[in-house]
C-alpha positions in Angstrom: 0.0 -10.8 0.1 -1.0 -7.3 -0.5 -3.4 -6.5 -3.5 -3.4 -3.4 -5.4 -7.0 -2.7 -4.5 -6.0 -2.8 -0.8 -3.2 -0.4 -1.4 -5.5 2.0 -3.1 -8.2 1.8 -0.4 -5.7 2.1 2.6 -4.1 5.2 1.1 -7.7 6.7 0.5 -8.9 5.7 4.0 -5.8 7.5 5.5 -6.3 10.4 3.2 -2.6 10.1 2.1 -1.4 11.0 -1.4 1.2 9.1 -3.1 3.8 11.7 -2.1 2.9 11.0 1.7 3.1 7.2 1.2 6.3 7.5 -0.6 7.7 9.6 2.2 6.5 7.1 4.8 7.4 4.1 3.2 10.6 4.9 1.3 9.1 3.6 -2.0 9.2 5.8 -5.2 6.2 7.3 -6.9 6.8 5.3 -9.9 6.9 2.0 -7.8 3.7 3.0 -5.9 2.0 3.5 -9.2 3.0 -0.1 -10.1 1.8 -1.4 -6.9 -1.6 0.1 -7.2 -2.0 -1.4 -10.7 -3.5 -5.0 -10.5 -1.6 -5.8 -13.9 1.8 -4.6 -12.6 1.9 -5.3 -9.0 3.6 -8.7 -9.6 6.4 -7.0 -11.3 7.4 -5.1 -8.3 10.0 -6.3 -5.9 8.6 -7.9 -2.7 10.7 -5.7 -0.5 8.9 -2.5 -1.9 5.4 -4.0 -1.5 6.4 -5.1 2.0 7.7 -1.6 2.9 4.3 -0.2 1.8 2.4 -2.8 3.9 4.6 -1.9 7.0 3.9 1.8 6.5 0.2 1.2 6.4 0.4 -1.2 9.4 2.3 1.2 11.5 -0.5 3.8 10.7 -3.0 1.4 12.0 -4.2 -0.3 9.1 -5.1 -4.1 9.6 -5.0 -6.2 6.3 -7.7 -9.0 6.2 -7.5 -12.3 4.6 -8.6 -12.0 1.1 -8.6 -8.4 -0.1 -10.2 -6.7 2.9 -8.7 -4.2 5.4 -9.6 -2.4 8.4 -8.8 1.3 9.0 -8.0 2.8 12.3 -10.7 4.4 14.2 
C-alpha cells in the first residue's frame, strides 16, 4: 500500500510538480490531490494509486515497508 505521505515525499524528492506526476502516471491532477490527502487516499481507485506507484518506481524510487522510501542516487 502507498501512503499519502510517501507520495508527497517521492514527488518532492524527485522535484516533480503535480503536472509532471500527472503526465508520467496518467492520473489527473484532481486524483493526485486526493492521493496526497491522508483523509481521501482511501477513496481513490486502486488503479490510480498503482499508476502513481509505478511511475515513481520507474523513476527509481523504492518504497519500504511502513511509510518509508528510498530515492534514487
